[in-house]
C-alpha positions as CSV (number, residue, x, y, z in Angstrom):
1,X,-19.3,-18.0,2.0
2,X,-22.1,-15.6,3.1
3,X,-20.1,-14.3,6.0
4,X,-17.0,-13.9,3.7
5,X,-19.3,-12.0,1.3
6,X,-20.6,-9.7,4.0
7,X,-17.1,-9.1,5.1
8,X,-15.9,-8.0,1.6
9,X,-19.1,-5.7,1.3
10,X,-18.3,-3.8,4.7
11,X,-14.5,-3.7,3.6
12,X,-15.8,-2.2,0.0
13,X,-18.1,0.5,1.9
14,X,-15.3,1.4,4.6
15,X,-17.6,0.0,7.3
16,X,-14.6,-2.1,8.4
17,X,-11.1,-1.2,7.5
18,X,-7.5,-2.9,7.8
19,X,-4.7,-0.4,8.3
20,X,-2.2,-1.4,5.4
21,X,-0.6,1.7,4.4
22,X,-0.4,3.2,8.0
23,X,1.4,0.0,9.1
24,X,4.1,0.0,6.2
25,X,7.1,-0.1,8.6
26,X,6.0,-3.4,9.9
27,X,5.6,-4.7,6.4
28,X,8.9,-3.6,5.5
29,X,10.5,-5.3,8.4
30,X,9.0,-8.5,7.7
31,X,9.9,-8.3,4.1
32,X,13.4,-7.1,5.0
33,X,13.9,-10.3,7.3
34,X,12.8,-12.6,4.6
35,X,15.1,-10.9,1.9
36,X,18.0,-11.2,4.3
37,X,17.3,-14.7,4.8
38,X,17.0,-15.5,1.1
39,X,20.3,-13.5,0.1
40,X,22.2,-15.3,3.0
41,X,21.0,-18.6,1.4
42,X,21.7,-17.6,-2.1
43,X,25.4,-16.4,-1.6
44,X,25.8,-19.2,1.2
45,X,24.4,-22.3,-0.3
46,X,24.1,-21.1,-3.9
47,X,21.7,-22.6,-6.4
48,X,21.7,-26.2,-7.5
49,X,21.9,-25.8,-11.4
50,X,20.7,-28.9,-13.3
51,X,22.8,-30.7,-15.8
52,X,20.9,-28.8,-18.6
53,X,22.8,-25.5,-17.5
54,X,26.3,-27.0,-16.5
55,X,26.6,-29.9,-18.8
56,X,27.5,-33.6,-18.0
57,X,26.3,-37.1,-18.0
58,X,22.8,-38.2,-16.7
59,X,21.7,-41.7,-16.0
60,X,18.3,-42.4,-15.7
61,X,17.1,-46.0,-14.3
62,X,14.5,-47.7,-12.2
63,X,15.8,-49.5,-8.9
64,X,12.8,-49.4,-6.2
65,X,14.7,-51.4,-3.6
66,X,18.1,-49.4,-3.8
67,X,19.3,-46.5,-1.4
68,X,20.9,-43.3,-2.3
69,X,24.2,-44.4,-0.6
70,X,24.1,-47.5,-2.8
71,X,23.7,-45.7,-6.2
72,X,26.2,-43.2,-5.2
73,X,28.9,-45.9,-4.3
74,X,28.2,-47.9,-7.6
75,X,28.5,-44.6,-9.8
76,X,31.6,-43.3,-8.0
77,X,33.3,-46.8,-7.9
78,X,32.8,-47.4,-11.5
79,X,34.5,-44.0,-12.6
80,X,31.6,-41.4,-12.5
81,X,33.5,-39.3,-10.3
82,X,33.2,-38.4,-6.6
83,X,32.6,-34.7,-6.1
84,X,30.2,-33.9,-8.9
85,X,28.0,-36.9,-8.6
86,X,24.1,-35.8,-7.9
87,X,21.7,-38.5,-7.1
88,X,18.0,-37.7,-6.9
89,X,15.0,-40.1,-6.1
90,X,11.9,-39.0,-8.0
91,X,8.7,-40.7,-6.6
92,X,8.5,-43.8,-4.3
93,X,7.7,-47.5,-4.1
94,X,7.7,-49.4,-7.3
95,X,7.6,-45.9,-9.2
96,X,10.7,-44.6,-7.9
97,X,13.2,-43.3,-10.5
98,X,16.7,-42.5,-10.0
99,X,18.5,-39.7,-11.7
100,X,22.3,-39.6,-11.3
101,X,24.1,-36.4,-12.7
102,X,28.0,-36.6,-13.1
103,X,30.5,-34.3,-15.0
104,X,31.4,-34.6,-18.4
105,X,32.2,-38.4,-19.2
106,X,33.8,-40.0,-22.2
107,X,31.7,-42.4,-24.1
108,X,33.7,-45.5,-22.8
109,X,33.6,-44.3,-19.1
110,X,29.9,-43.6,-19.4
111,X,29.3,-47.2,-20.9
112,X,31.2,-48.6,-17.9
113,X,28.8,-46.6,-15.4
114,X,25.8,-47.9,-17.1
115,X,27.1,-51.6,-17.1
116,X,28.0,-51.3,-13.3
117,X,24.5,-49.9,-12.6
118,X,22.7,-52.8,-14.3
119,X,25.2,-55.4,-12.9
120,X,25.3,-54.3,-9.1
121,X,21.6,-52.8,-8.6
122,X,19.9,-55.4,-10.7
123,X,18.7,-52.8,-13.3
124,X,17.2,-53.9,-16.5
125,X,17.7,-50.8,-18.4
126,X,19.9,-47.7,-18.1
127,X,19.3,-44.6,-20.1
128,X,22.6,-42.5,-20.2
129,X,22.3,-39.1,-21.7
130,X,25.0,-36.3,-22.3
131,X,24.1,-32.8,-22.5
132,X,26.4,-30.0,-23.3
133,X,26.7,-26.6,-21.4
134,X,26.0,-24.7,-24.5
135,X,22.4,-25.3,-24.5
136,X,22.1,-24.2,-20.8
137,X,23.8,-21.1,-21.4
138,X,21.6,-20.2,-24.4
139,X,18.7,-20.8,-22.3
140,X,20.2,-18.5,-19.6
141,X,21.0,-15.7,-22.3
142,X,17.4,-16.0,-23.6
143,X,15.9,-15.8,-20.3
144,X,17.9,-12.8,-19.4
145,X,16.8,-11.0,-22.7
146,X,13.2,-12.0,-21.9
147,X,13.3,-10.6,-18.5
148,X,14.9,-7.3,-19.6
149,X,12.5,-6.7,-22.4
150,X,9.6,-7.7,-19.8
151,X,10.7,-5.0,-17.4
152,X,11.1,-2.5,-20.1
153,X,7.5,-3.0,-21.8
154,X,6.0,-3.0,-18.1
155,X,7.6,0.5,-17.5
156,X,6.4,2.2,-20.5
157,X,2.9,0.6,-19.8
158,X,2.4,1.7,-16.3
159,X,4.1,5.1,-17.0
160,X,1.5,5.6,-19.9
161,X,-1.6,4.0,-18.3
162,X,-1.1,5.3,-14.5
163,X,2.1,7.3,-13.7
164,X,5.8,6.6,-13.4
165,X,5.7,6.5,-9.6
166,X,3.1,3.5,-9.9
167,X,5.6,1.9,-12.3
168,X,8.5,2.4,-9.7
169,X,6.4,0.7,-6.9
170,X,5.3,-2.3,-9.2
171,X,9.1,-2.9,-9.9
172,X,10.0,-2.7,-6.2
173,X,7.6,-5.3,-5.5
174,X,8.8,-7.4,-8.7
175,X,12.1,-7.5,-7.2
176,X,10.9,-8.5,-4.0
177,X,9.0,-11.4,-5.5
178,X,12.0,-12.5,-7.6
179,X,14.5,-12.3,-4.9
180,X,12.3,-14.2,-2.4
181,X,11.6,-17.0,-5.0
182,X,15.3,-17.5,-5.9
183,X,16.0,-17.6,-2.1
184,X,13.4,-20.5,-1.5
185,X,15.3,-22.5,-4.3
186,X,18.4,-21.8,-2.6
187,X,17.2,-23.2,0.8
188,X,15.3,-26.0,-0.6
189,X,18.2,-27.1,-2.7
190,X,15.8,-27.9,-5.8
191,X,17.3,-28.1,-9.1
192,X,17.2,-25.0,-11.2
193,X,16.1,-26.5,-14.6
194,X,14.5,-24.7,-17.8
195,X,11.3,-25.3,-16.2
196,X,12.4,-23.2,-13.4
197,X,12.9,-20.5,-15.6
198,X,9.6,-20.7,-17.5
199,X,7.9,-20.5,-14.2
200,X,10.1,-17.5,-13.0
201,X,8.9,-15.5,-16.2
202,X,5.3,-16.7,-15.5
203,X,5.1,-15.4,-11.9
204,X,6.4,-11.9,-13.0
205,X,3.3,-11.6,-14.8
206,X,1.1,-12.7,-12.1
207,X,2.6,-10.7,-9.5
208,X,2.0,-7.5,-11.9
209,X,-1.5,-8.4,-12.8
210,X,-2.4,-8.3,-9.0
211,X,-0.7,-5.1,-8.2
212,X,-2.3,-3.5,-11.5
213,X,-5.6,-4.3,-10.3
214,X,-5.0,-2.7,-6.9
215,X,-3.5,0.5,-8.7
216,X,-6.4,1.0,-10.8
217,X,-8.8,1.1,-7.7
218,X,-6.1,3.6,-6.2
219,X,-6.4,5.7,-9.4
220,X,-10.3,5.8,-8.9
221,X,-10.5,6.6,-5.4
222,X,-7.7,9.5,-5.5
223,X,-9.5,11.2,-8.5
224,X,-10.3,14.7,-7.6
225,X,-8.8,14.2,-4.2
226,X,-7.0,17.4,-4.2
227,X,-10.3,19.5,-4.5
228,X,-11.6,18.4,-1.1
229,X,-10.4,17.6,2.3
230,X,-11.9,14.3,2.9
231,X,-8.9,12.2,3.1
232,X,-5.3,12.0,2.4
233,X,-3.5,10.0,-0.4
234,X,-2.6,7.2,2.1
235,X,-6.1,7.1,3.4
236,X,-7.7,6.8,-0.1
237,X,-5.0,4.3,-1.1
238,X,-5.9,1.8,2.1
239,X,-9.6,2.0,1.2
240,X,-8.6,0.8,-2.2
241,X,-6.7,-2.0,-0.7
242,X,-9.4,-2.9,1.7
243,X,-12.1,-2.9,-1.4
244,X,-10.1,-5.2,-3.4
245,X,-8.7,-7.5,-0.5
246,X,-11.3,-10.1,-0.8
247,X,-10.9,-10.4,-4.8
248,X,-7.1,-10.7,-4.1
249,X,-7.4,-13.4,-1.6
250,X,-10.1,-15.4,-3.7
251,X,-8.0,-15.0,-7.2
252,X,-4.9,-16.0,-5.3
253,X,-6.6,-19.2,-3.6
254,X,-8.0,-20.2,-6.8
255,X,-4.7,-20.1,-8.8
256,X,-3.0,-21.7,-5.9
257,X,-5.1,-25.1,-5.6
258,X,-4.0,-26.6,-8.7
259,X,-0.4,-25.5,-8.4
260,X,-0.4,-27.1,-5.0
261,X,-1.8,-30.0,-6.5
262,X,0.9,-30.5,-8.9
263,X,3.6,-29.8,-6.3
264,X,2.5,-31.9,-3.5
265,X,0.5,-34.7,-5.5
266,X,2.2,-34.7,-8.9
267,X,5.9,-34.4,-7.7
268,X,5.4,-36.4,-4.3
269,X,3.6,-39.2,-5.5
270,X,3.6,-39.4,-9.2
271,X,7.5,-38.6,-9.3
272,X,7.3,-35.7,-11.8
273,X,10.7,-34.2,-11.7
274,X,10.0,-31.3,-14.2
275,X,6.6,-30.6,-12.8
276,X,8.2,-30.2,-9.4
277,X,10.4,-27.5,-10.6
278,X,7.8,-25.7,-12.2
279,X,5.2,-26.1,-9.6
280,X,7.5,-24.9,-6.9
281,X,8.5,-21.6,-8.7
282,X,4.7,-20.9,-9.5
283,X,3.5,-21.7,-5.8
284,X,6.3,-19.5,-4.0
285,X,6.0,-16.8,-6.6
286,X,2.2,-16.6,-6.4
287,X,2.4,-16.3,-2.6
288,X,4.9,-13.6,-2.7
289,X,3.3,-11.8,-5.6
290,X,-0.4,-11.7,-3.5
291,X,1.7,-10.5,-0.4
292,X,3.7,-7.8,-2.4
293,X,0.8,-6.4,-4.0
294,X,-1.1,-5.7,-0.7
295,X,1.8,-5.1,1.8
296,X,4.7,-3.4,-0.6
297,X,3.6,-2.0,-3.8
298,X,0.7,0.2,-2.4
299,X,2.5,1.4,0.8
300,X,5.5,2.1,-1.5
301,X,3.4,4.1,-4.1
302,X,1.5,6.1,-1.0
303,X,5.1,7.0,0.5
304,X,6.2,8.4,-2.6
305,X,2.9,10.4,-3.5
306,X,2.8,11.8,0.1
307,X,6.2,13.7,-0.5
308,X,4.7,15.8,-3.4
309,X,3.9,19.4,-2.4
310,X,0.3,19.1,-3.2
311,X,-0.5,16.0,-1.1
312,X,1.5,17.4,1.6
313,X,-0.8,20.6,1.7
314,X,-3.9,18.1,1.6
315,X,-2.8,16.1,4.5
316,X,-2.5,19.6,6.4
317,X,-6.0,20.3,5.6
318,X,-7.3,16.9,6.4
319,X,-5.4,17.0,9.8
320,X,-7.1,20.7,10.4
321,X,-10.4,19.3,9.6
322,X,-10.0,16.4,11.9
323,X,-8.9,18.4,14.7
324,X,-11.7,20.8,14.2
325,X,-14.1,17.9,14.3
326,X,-12.6,16.7,17.8
327,X,-12.8,20.4,19.2
328,X,-16.6,20.5,18.4
329,X,-17.0,17.3,20.0
330,X,-15.4,18.2,23.2
331,X,-17.3,21.5,23.2
332,X,-20.8,19.7,22.6
333,X,-19.7,17.3,25.5
334,X,-19.1,20.3,27.6
335,X,-22.3,22.2,26.6
336,X,-24.8,19.2,27.0
337,X,-23.0,17.3,29.8
338,X,-22.9,14.2,27.6
339,X,-19.6,12.2,27.0
340,X,-18.4,9.8,24.4
341,X,-20.9,8.3,21.8
342,X,-23.7,10.7,23.1
343,X,-21.7,13.9,22.4
344,X,-20.5,12.6,19.0
345,X,-24.0,11.9,18.1
346,X,-25.2,15.4,19.1
347,X,-22.5,16.9,16.6
348,X,-23.2,14.6,13.8
349,X,-26.9,15.4,13.6
350,X,-26.1,18.5,11.4
351,X,-26.8,18.5,7.7
352,X,-25.2,15.9,5.5
353,X,-21.9,16.9,3.8
354,X,-21.3,20.1,5.9
355,X,-18.2,20.3,8.3
356,X,-18.4,21.0,12.0
357,X,-16.5,24.0,12.8
358,X,-15.4,24.8,16.4
359,X,-17.8,27.1,18.4
360,X,-20.6,26.3,16.1
361,X,-22.8,24.8,18.8
362,X,-24.7,27.0,21.1
363,X,-26.8,25.8,24.2
364,X,-29.1,28.9,24.1
365,X,-29.7,28.2,20.2
366,X,-30.3,24.3,21.0
367,X,-32.6,25.5,24.0
368,X,-34.7,28.2,21.9
369,X,-35.1,26.3,18.6
370,X,-38.2,24.3,18.8
371,X,-39.8,22.0,16.4
372,X,-42.8,23.6,14.4
373,X,-45.7,21.3,13.5
374,X,-46.0,20.3,9.8
375,X,-47.8,22.8,7.9
376,X,-47.3,25.8,10.1
377,X,-45.0,28.7,9.7
378,X,-42.3,29.2,12.2
379,X,-43.2,32.4,14.6
380,X,-41.4,35.6,13.4
381,X,-38.0,36.1,14.8
382,X,-37.6,32.4,15.7
383,X,-33.9,31.3,14.9
384,X,-33.6,28.5,12.3
385,X,-31.9,25.3,12.9
386,X,-28.5,26.4,12.4
387,X,-28.8,30.0,13.3
388,X,-27.1,31.7,16.4
389,X,-29.4,33.8,18.3
390,X,-28.4,37.4,19.0
391,X,-27.8,38.6,22.6
392,X,-30.8,41.0,22.5
393,X,-33.1,38.1,21.8
394,X,-35.1,37.2,25.1
395,X,-37.7,34.7,25.8
396,X,-41.2,36.1,25.3
397,X,-43.4,36.6,28.4
398,X,-47.1,36.0,28.7
399,X,-49.3,39.2,27.6
400,X,-50.8,39.5,31.1
401,X,-47.1,39.9,32.5
402,X,-46.1,42.1,29.9
403,X,-44.6,45.5,31.3
404,X,-44.3,48.8,29.5
405,X,-42.1,51.8,30.3
406,X,-43.8,54.1,32.9
407,X,-45.1,57.5,31.4
408,X,-45.4,56.0,28.0
409,X,-48.7,55.2,26.6
410,X,-49.6,52.7,23.9
411,X,-49.9,54.5,20.4
412,X,-52.9,53.8,18.3
């Protein structure tokens, strides 16, 4: 933990930096590949809606020693249909529970299927339930209305608290998370139940929470950026990402631990069907939200801001300043005969906060400027630490060797 804390401190101070914004094309390519797989799975396999959405009959019973093929044969042979039968086993061993979904069955036919399950599979009790499609459609409509209202409020809030370009970047990351989560459901074949809808609305808030935290740090780092030539908008945004990186990872890990417990322990061992639907969408959504807030939202924001004229001019000034510093280092290396880090150290010894300009280094100035003991005044005519000596200044000779022009006498 101490090592992780030291890494976080170095990231915050800028001593160690991971290039997130500069490598945005790589992150876009990775996200694009994942999105293509998700869309293909969504249109190819489709979503497996539960009986709550499409309506039908549901039979719940306990048969620890039965198999999926046996349960399906009993239900279809007793009049439960052959095409719309979905058989699921929740849990394992003595706690295994079977859920059989069929199409809409009349009361008499539903009672016949329940009797066949009791007789052929040795089940003591069968709980048949009929669910109409109206309730599922109402849930879908309410969820869609809640999603639209949520997006509208988020756009208004981000536009007021930050700016509209941050709202656009956040919405792009949000759409990224939704498509990936739905694609994983299509690939896994899990039922889309009302618990899934609740989990989907939950991950929207979590994804935006992490993104807003990063954006707040970006706004802090870019305040007053146009008045200097220290860094571009992308560089300042990348610093903000590095400063919040450890926090984002810690927050995501803490949030994923209980969700993973529900998903793998609760659903796998205890047979919690509804919890499984909720935990899967939360687990995938939180992972995707953490990824998008780091690799998608901030790079998209930096790309949008770099198109503004003032930030284009800032990028040119920063590039000119960096090229001047490199030229000064090359001049220092040529004058002193030093190379690499030694030449860079020779240039960086100037006063803090001053820019190095090409041609400001002079070997004659370095040779003539000598250190003066503390408490003594520098001799008259001695150039200062950063002064450039004039061509007329010559090294003084000793008094005995000093010559005067012939024919001239010293005036008294």
